[in-house]
C-alpha positions, 0 to 999 in steps of 0.5 A: 500500500502506498504511504501517501494513501495510508497517510490520507486515510489517516487524515480522513479518519482524524477529520472524522474524529474531529467532526465526532467531537463537534457533534457530540460535545461542542454542539451538545453544549454550545448550541449555536449556528457557529458550531453548526457551521463549523461542523459542516466545515468538518464534514466538508474537510472529511469529504475532501480527504475522501476525494484525495484518497480516491485520486491517490488510489486511482493514480497508484492503480494506473487509472490516471496519469496525473492528479488534478489540482483543484477540488472541482477537477478532483470531484469531477474526475472521481465521479468519472472514475467511479461512475458505477459506484453509487455511494461515491457519486452520492458522496461527491454530490454531498460534498458539492452541496456542503460547499454551497451551504458554506458559501451561502448566507444563512439565517439563525433560528432557536439559537442556544436551544435544542432546536438550533437551526442554520437556515440556508437558501439554495436555488430558491429552496430552503434547507434547515440544518439542525442537530438531528440533521447533523447527527444523522449525516454524521452517522452516514458519513462515518459509514461512508468513510469506512466504505472508502477505507475498505475500498482503497485498502481492497477489503471486501465488504462482507455485509 
């Protein structure tokens, strides 16, 4: 296994651990939209590492001859390389969505309460990002990171 891939997988897992701390400690006790935004940033960082891992893996396997520099080019290349893997395509779409959320102006609702919500409008559609949404997506992201790790470490899924 390529050392770069191993290091990137480790960074991906570390980023997920930081997201876990934000989810279960910071958000639980602070309950502000700033913590929600920070958690969305951590999800985005984790997904960027997913993209990096898949690019490195594809480079090592000889599927590509050079690595793109920008994140958008990397996402598009990953979508092209893994077009038959629904989970990878879904993750790349989610990464693009989160990037748009971070770049958008947002509103606040119920700050300092259990139902603190970050409200974002994208393409005329309102998205409410709250604690329940983040917890659900954290669990999903945790499973997806494990899937990607198994994919690049070439471990067969036994489910």
